[in-house]
PLY file of the C-alpha trace (Angstrom):
ply
format ascii 1.0
element vertex 421
property float x
property float y
property float z
element edge 420
property int vertex1
property int vertex2
end_header
-4.11 -0.48 -10.59
-1.45 -0.74 -7.84
0.96 -1.62 -10.58
-0.03 -3.52 -13.66
-0.02 -7.33 -13.45
3.37 -8.29 -14.77
4.09 -11.60 -13.14
6.54 -14.28 -12.20
5.29 -17.86 -12.55
5.80 -19.86 -9.36
4.70 -23.24 -8.08
2.80 -23.20 -4.80
5.56 -23.75 -2.24
6.72 -22.12 0.95
9.11 -19.20 0.53
9.75 -16.34 2.91
7.45 -15.43 5.76
5.22 -12.38 5.42
5.02 -9.99 8.37
2.23 -7.44 8.59
2.81 -6.69 12.30
3.73 -3.20 13.40
6.52 -2.24 15.78
6.75 0.99 17.70
10.07 2.69 18.39
10.64 4.71 21.54
14.25 5.87 21.62
16.26 2.62 21.76
13.40 0.40 22.94
10.77 -1.15 20.71
7.50 -2.74 21.72
5.11 -4.67 19.53
1.81 -3.07 18.55
-1.09 -5.40 19.30
-4.10 -4.43 17.18
-7.28 -4.21 19.32
-9.31 -5.44 16.34
-7.79 -8.34 14.44
-10.22 -10.24 12.24
-8.61 -12.77 9.89
-10.98 -14.91 7.81
-10.07 -17.70 5.38
-13.31 -17.73 3.39
-14.58 -21.13 2.29
-11.97 -23.01 4.31
-13.04 -25.99 6.41
-10.27 -25.41 8.94
-8.20 -22.59 10.37
-5.14 -21.61 8.32
-1.86 -20.72 10.00
0.71 -18.73 8.00
4.47 -18.78 8.47
4.33 -15.45 10.31
2.16 -17.00 13.02
-1.12 -15.37 12.03
-4.16 -17.66 12.09
-7.04 -17.11 9.67
-10.33 -18.49 10.95
-12.24 -21.11 9.00
-15.80 -20.57 7.77
-17.25 -22.45 10.72
-15.23 -20.34 13.15
-16.22 -17.06 11.48
-19.73 -17.90 10.33
-21.30 -15.36 12.70
-19.71 -12.51 10.72
-21.56 -13.35 7.49
-25.13 -12.46 6.55
-26.21 -14.00 3.23
-29.10 -15.85 1.61
-27.19 -18.22 -0.69
-23.56 -19.21 -0.42
-21.28 -21.84 -1.94
-17.89 -23.13 -0.80
-15.08 -23.97 -3.19
-11.62 -25.28 -2.35
-8.62 -26.96 -3.99
-5.55 -28.74 -2.69
-3.04 -26.46 -4.43
-2.88 -23.70 -7.03
-0.43 -22.72 -9.71
-0.41 -18.96 -10.04
1.59 -15.89 -10.86
2.07 -13.58 -7.93
1.23 -9.99 -8.85
3.86 -7.28 -8.68
1.52 -5.10 -6.63
3.45 -3.31 -3.94
1.38 -4.72 -1.14
0.95 -8.26 -2.41
1.74 -10.90 0.19
5.34 -11.87 -0.48
5.29 -15.37 0.96
3.98 -18.51 -0.60
2.46 -19.41 2.76
0.07 -16.50 2.12
-1.01 -18.34 -1.02
-2.70 -20.81 1.33
-5.41 -18.19 1.60
-6.22 -18.52 -2.10
-6.97 -22.25 -1.96
-10.57 -21.72 -0.86
-13.28 -19.15 -1.52
-16.80 -18.24 -0.57
-19.14 -17.74 -3.56
-21.98 -15.30 -2.85
-24.94 -15.39 -5.23
-26.86 -12.51 -3.64
-26.07 -9.33 -1.70
-24.07 -10.46 1.33
-22.49 -8.73 4.29
-19.54 -9.45 6.57
-19.87 -7.49 9.84
-17.47 -7.30 12.79
-17.50 -5.49 16.12
-15.08 -2.57 16.39
-13.63 -2.36 19.89
-11.27 0.53 19.09
-12.46 3.12 16.52
-9.78 4.66 14.31
-7.57 3.57 11.43
-8.05 0.02 10.20
-6.40 -1.99 7.45
-8.86 -3.83 5.22
-7.23 -6.45 2.98
-9.11 -8.52 0.41
-7.79 -11.63 -1.38
-9.16 -12.80 -4.73
-8.41 -15.78 -6.94
-10.97 -17.39 -9.32
-10.83 -21.03 -8.29
-12.42 -23.65 -10.57
-16.00 -24.70 -9.82
-18.34 -27.07 -11.67
-21.27 -24.65 -11.65
-19.79 -21.16 -11.23
-17.15 -19.72 -13.53
-15.48 -17.25 -11.19
-13.60 -15.56 -14.04
-16.97 -14.23 -15.23
-18.08 -13.02 -11.79
-18.75 -9.26 -11.66
-19.50 -7.57 -8.35
-18.95 -4.52 -6.15
-17.70 -4.21 -2.59
-18.76 -1.36 -0.31
-18.54 -0.48 3.37
-22.25 0.07 3.78
-23.40 3.47 2.52
-20.03 5.14 3.08
-17.24 3.96 0.77
-16.98 2.03 -2.49
-13.91 -0.19 -2.49
-14.58 -2.04 -5.76
-17.09 -1.30 -8.52
-18.04 -3.95 -11.08
-14.87 -5.81 -10.20
-13.78 -9.03 -11.90
-10.75 -11.33 -12.04
-10.39 -12.63 -15.59
-6.99 -14.28 -15.28
-6.47 -17.64 -13.60
-2.69 -17.16 -13.50
-2.61 -14.25 -11.04
-3.83 -13.68 -7.53
-5.27 -10.27 -6.68
-4.62 -8.55 -3.37
-6.28 -5.25 -2.40
-5.27 -3.15 0.58
-7.24 -0.26 2.05
-6.87 2.09 4.99
-10.13 3.32 6.54
-10.97 5.51 9.51
-13.66 3.44 11.22
-15.77 5.52 13.61
-18.69 3.21 14.42
-18.96 0.16 16.68
-19.69 -2.12 13.72
-17.82 -2.35 10.44
-19.37 -4.07 7.43
-18.19 -5.20 4.00
-21.06 -5.63 1.55
-20.61 -7.79 -1.56
-23.08 -6.91 -4.34
-23.12 -9.19 -7.41
-24.15 -7.64 -10.71
-27.46 -8.82 -12.11
-27.22 -12.43 -13.26
-23.76 -12.70 -11.71
-22.22 -13.53 -8.35
-19.40 -12.49 -6.04
-16.56 -14.37 -4.40
-13.90 -13.75 -1.78
-10.94 -15.90 -0.70
-9.83 -14.16 2.48
-10.48 -11.01 4.50
-8.42 -9.02 7.00
-9.84 -6.23 9.16
-7.05 -5.10 11.48
-6.50 -2.02 13.65
-3.69 0.30 12.51
-1.66 2.66 14.73
-3.12 6.15 15.19
0.17 7.72 14.12
0.03 6.09 10.69
-1.63 9.07 9.02
-2.17 12.72 9.97
-5.29 14.70 9.14
-3.36 17.08 6.87
-0.62 16.99 4.24
1.23 19.43 2.02
-0.15 20.17 -1.43
1.77 20.52 -4.66
2.93 22.95 -5.80
4.65 23.87 -2.52
2.92 26.27 -0.16
-0.53 24.86 0.57
-2.08 22.41 3.05
-4.74 19.79 2.42
-6.81 19.17 5.55
-9.47 16.60 6.43
-7.75 13.36 5.40
-9.53 11.54 8.24
-12.74 11.86 6.22
-11.42 9.89 3.25
-10.69 6.25 2.46
-7.38 5.14 0.95
-6.14 2.35 -1.30
-2.45 1.45 -1.39
-1.31 1.48 -5.01
2.50 1.32 -4.75
5.01 0.78 -1.95
8.62 0.99 -3.10
11.73 0.20 -1.10
14.01 2.50 -3.08
17.54 1.22 -3.56
16.85 -1.96 -1.65
15.33 -5.41 -2.19
11.83 -6.66 -1.55
11.35 -6.92 2.19
8.79 -8.91 4.14
6.73 -6.06 5.53
4.02 -3.93 3.95
6.86 -1.98 2.27
7.54 -4.86 -0.06
8.43 -3.88 -3.61
11.78 -2.69 -4.95
11.79 0.32 -7.24
13.78 -0.89 -10.26
10.77 -1.36 -12.53
9.60 2.20 -12.02
12.96 3.95 -12.26
12.84 6.05 -15.44
16.56 6.95 -15.42
18.44 3.90 -14.07
21.79 5.02 -15.54
21.70 8.02 -13.22
21.21 5.96 -10.06
23.73 4.68 -7.55
22.57 2.52 -4.65
23.59 3.29 -1.10
23.02 1.21 2.01
24.00 0.96 5.66
23.26 -1.48 8.45
19.66 -1.10 9.66
21.05 -0.76 13.19
22.57 2.58 12.14
19.13 4.09 11.48
17.72 6.37 14.17
14.13 7.49 14.66
13.39 11.00 15.96
11.31 11.76 19.05
8.46 12.90 16.80
7.56 12.06 13.22
8.86 8.93 11.54
8.72 5.66 13.46
8.58 1.98 12.61
4.82 2.22 12.15
5.56 4.49 9.21
8.33 2.34 7.72
10.84 -0.17 9.11
14.57 0.46 9.39
15.20 -1.65 6.29
13.50 1.02 4.19
15.61 3.85 5.58
18.81 1.77 5.44
18.88 1.82 1.62
18.54 4.63 -0.90
19.07 5.71 -4.47
21.38 8.67 -4.98
22.76 10.43 -8.04
25.54 8.61 -9.85
28.11 9.71 -12.39
26.26 9.42 -15.69
26.85 9.98 -19.37
24.93 13.25 -19.29
26.67 16.53 -20.01
25.32 18.06 -16.81
25.19 16.46 -13.37
22.09 18.49 -12.53
19.66 15.75 -13.54
16.76 14.36 -11.56
16.20 10.84 -10.29
12.79 9.86 -11.60
10.14 7.26 -10.78
7.00 6.82 -12.90
3.87 4.88 -11.88
0.59 4.35 -13.71
-2.55 5.45 -11.85
-6.24 6.11 -12.43
-6.33 9.81 -13.44
-9.86 10.29 -12.06
-8.55 10.31 -8.47
-6.27 12.34 -6.26
-3.33 10.66 -4.52
-1.41 10.83 -1.28
2.29 10.64 -2.09
4.47 9.62 0.87
8.22 10.07 0.43
10.72 8.49 2.84
14.15 10.03 3.41
17.23 9.23 5.49
20.62 10.80 4.79
22.89 7.77 4.79
25.29 9.19 2.20
26.59 12.49 3.65
29.87 12.65 5.57
28.86 15.78 7.50
25.84 17.94 8.25
24.48 20.36 5.65
26.20 18.54 2.80
23.22 17.80 0.53
20.40 20.14 -0.53
17.87 18.89 -3.04
14.40 19.48 -4.45
11.41 17.13 -4.56
9.07 17.30 -7.56
5.72 15.58 -8.10
4.37 15.59 -11.64
6.68 18.48 -12.44
5.43 20.57 -9.51
7.75 21.54 -6.68
6.92 19.66 -3.48
9.77 21.01 -1.37
12.84 23.01 -2.31
16.36 22.97 -0.88
15.62 20.08 1.48
18.46 19.54 3.96
17.68 16.36 5.86
20.49 16.81 8.36
19.09 20.13 9.60
15.68 18.68 10.51
16.98 16.65 13.46
20.55 17.96 13.45
21.77 14.46 12.68
22.51 12.07 9.85
20.99 8.59 9.35
17.71 9.75 10.89
14.37 8.71 9.41
12.08 11.35 7.95
9.00 11.29 5.75
6.82 13.82 3.96
3.22 13.52 2.73
1.92 15.36 -0.33
-1.55 15.45 -1.87
-1.56 15.42 -5.66
-4.85 16.62 -7.12
-6.40 14.67 -9.98
-6.20 17.79 -12.16
-2.38 17.57 -11.98
-2.25 14.01 -13.34
-1.45 13.73 -17.04
-1.37 10.54 -19.12
-2.44 8.51 -16.09
1.00 8.77 -14.50
2.44 9.88 -11.18
6.04 11.07 -11.58
8.19 11.60 -8.48
11.62 13.22 -8.88
14.46 14.36 -6.65
17.29 16.53 -7.92
19.97 18.93 -6.67
19.01 22.50 -5.90
20.73 25.39 -7.66
19.83 28.00 -5.04
22.08 26.71 -2.25
25.79 26.11 -2.51
26.73 22.69 -1.21
29.17 19.90 -1.92
28.81 17.53 -4.85
25.32 17.84 -6.44
23.28 15.00 -5.06
19.76 13.92 -4.16
18.39 10.81 -2.45
15.21 8.87 -1.91
14.74 5.89 0.43
11.11 4.90 0.01
7.98 5.88 -1.88
4.27 5.20 -1.46
1.45 6.15 -3.82
-1.98 5.92 -2.20
-5.32 6.60 -3.88
-7.73 8.97 -2.10
-11.48 8.39 -2.32
-13.47 10.94 -4.34
-16.21 13.27 -3.06
-18.78 10.47 -3.15
-16.54 8.11 -1.18
-15.53 5.88 -4.09
-12.11 4.32 -4.67
-13.19 2.63 -7.90
-15.34 4.36 -10.49
-17.45 7.50 -10.23
-20.48 6.09 -8.38
-20.94 6.44 -4.65
-22.13 3.66 -2.32
-25.71 4.87 -2.73
-25.45 4.85 -6.53
-25.04 8.60 -6.89
-22.73 9.81 -9.62
-19.99 12.37 -9.11
0 1
1 2
2 3
3 4
4 5
5 6
6 7
7 8
8 9
9 10
10 11
11 12
12 13
13 14
14 15
15 16
16 17
17 18
18 19
19 20
20 21
21 22
22 23
23 24
24 25
25 26
26 27
27 28
28 29
29 30
30 31
31 32
32 33
33 34
34 35
35 36
36 37
37 38
38 39
39 40
40 41
41 42
42 43
43 44
44 45
45 46
46 47
47 48
48 49
49 50
50 51
51 52
52 53
53 54
54 55
55 56
56 57
57 58
58 59
59 60
60 61
61 62
62 63
63 64
64 65
65 66
66 67
67 68
68 69
69 70
70 71
71 72
72 73
73 74
74 75
75 76
76 77
77 78
78 79
79 80
80 81
81 82
82 83
83 84
84 85
85 86
86 87
87 88
88 89
89 90
90 91
91 92
92 93
93 94
94 95
95 96
96 97
97 98
98 99
99 100
100 101
101 102
102 103
103 104
104 105
105 106
106 107
107 108
108 109
109 110
110 111
111 112
112 113
113 114
114 115
115 116
116 117
117 118
118 119
119 120
120 121
121 122
122 123
123 124
124 125
125 126
126 127
127 128
128 129
129 130
130 131
131 132
132 133
133 134
134 135
135 136
136 137
137 138
138 139
139 140
140 141
141 142
142 143
143 144
144 145
145 146
146 147
147 148
148 149
149 150
150 151
151 152
152 153
153 154
154 155
155 156
156 157
157 158
158 159
159 160
160 161
161 162
162 163
163 164
164 165
165 166
166 167
167 168
168 169
169 170
170 171
171 172
172 173
173 174
174 175
175 176
176 177
177 178
178 179
179 180
180 181
181 182
182 183
183 184
184 185
185 186
186 187
187 188
188 189
189 190
190 191
191 192
192 193
193 194
194 195
195 196
196 197
197 198
198 199
199 200
200 201
201 202
202 203
203 204
204 205
205 206
206 207
207 208
208 209
209 210
210 211
211 212
212 213
213 214
214 215
215 216
216 217
217 218
218 219
219 220
220 221
221 222
222 223
223 224
224 225
225 226
226 227
227 228
228 229
229 230
230 231
231 232
232 233
233 234
234 235
235 236
236 237
237 238
238 239
239 240
240 241
241 242
242 243
243 244
244 245
245 246
246 247
247 248
248 249
249 250
250 251
251 252
252 253
253 254
254 255
255 256
256 257
257 258
258 259
259 260
260 261
261 262
262 263
263 264
264 265
265 266
266 267
267 268
268 269
269 270
270 271
271 272
272 273
273 274
274 275
275 276
276 277
277 278
278 279
279 280
280 281
281 282
282 283
283 284
284 285
285 286
286 287
287 288
288 289
289 290
290 291
291 292
292 293
293 294
294 295
295 296
296 297
297 298
298 299
299 300
300 301
301 302
302 303
303 304
304 305
305 306
306 307
307 308
308 309
309 310
310 311
311 312
312 313
313 314
314 315
315 316
316 317
317 318
318 319
319 320
320 321
321 322
322 323
323 324
324 325
325 326
326 327
327 328
328 329
329 330
330 331
331 332
332 333
333 334
334 335
335 336
336 337
337 338
338 339
339 340
340 341
341 342
342 343
343 344
344 345
345 346
346 347
347 348
348 349
349 350
350 351
351 352
352 353
353 354
354 355
355 356
356 357
357 358
358 359
359 360
360 361
361 362
362 363
363 364
364 365
365 366
366 367
367 368
368 369
369 370
370 371
371 372
372 373
373 374
374 375
375 376
376 377
377 378
378 379
379 380
380 381
381 382
382 383
383 384
384 385
385 386
386 387
387 388
388 389
389 390
390 391
391 392
392 393
393 394
394 395
395 396
396 397
397 398
398 399
399 400
400 401
401 402
402 403
403 404
404 405
405 406
406 407
407 408
408 409
409 410
410 411
411 412
412 413
413 414
414 415
415 416
416 417
417 418
418 419
419 420
């Protein structure tokens, strides 16, 4: 998931730096967020690996105390020739590909455990690439990854292609003093892992509740679920070197109706409450897609984005808005639709903070029962119930995030204890 693997062949070389740090905005001042827990492991590597962004992934010898296993094998190569995946959260720099040059092969149930100094939201990022080995064919490896008895991250997972790296990103609410990742090979198989990140995330990243679709309800208790990032789109703008990495062109179902808009990132303001640079950086809010003159008979069309998903799961849909196109307040009113259901009607961004160019986001929960043909469809279009200027609608950013099911699984219908939903 997280976008199908359609790839661009590249040689292993250094490109742009990748930045997964968070920055907090407080009025005009910004201070860096230092994660209390920051475990970076380059599995199978004989030495520490430093990326262009300054992050240092510990070698096996430096991180050996985190791993409990009976049998393990190291594998490493000098360089790799791969396709980078188009997944929204894939590392965008070739320096991150350094993390795929080595792997730890695990031939029995194995566990990575770390101490949690600050309970709360944590990013968990897993890197996979089936390196060549004389004894173990990693393209035939089949295994599961769980967080103990709580959540299933991967079920009977495999990487069959040697031309693509695989990057998985999860957001978990860790409440205990120890966090563990358990790798469980299938019978007569084995597991492998190239790199692991377990990093604290800001508390403000996700609220415990979100709006439901259709409009009018509230979904509560999000803190009890696990999440997997499937898509992050910088709408109307290019790929940027933050977690919001992918541009939206591939998923735009009506490109002839789109006109890009952009302003200097310095023009973007954050409100006292709500959106901040933890949620999305200024570069996301500084670009947008808006309605363009098209060849349609009516200008009351919708801008539409379509993304393939696993229909067995519900999803958190996060929409990012910033009115960078209006000349005055109360100029644009538009509706937001998710899978044909109204998410919000007659949205006037300028009235929320009584200002233009101000960041705003909305979270919606889309139930699995509302997903047809394995597709999430997000649309924005002009409202017909409020008189305004030229019909228009905008979107600046979009995230589609899988929600774990009732048994705590993010992959398949079995829970961590083997129970079936």
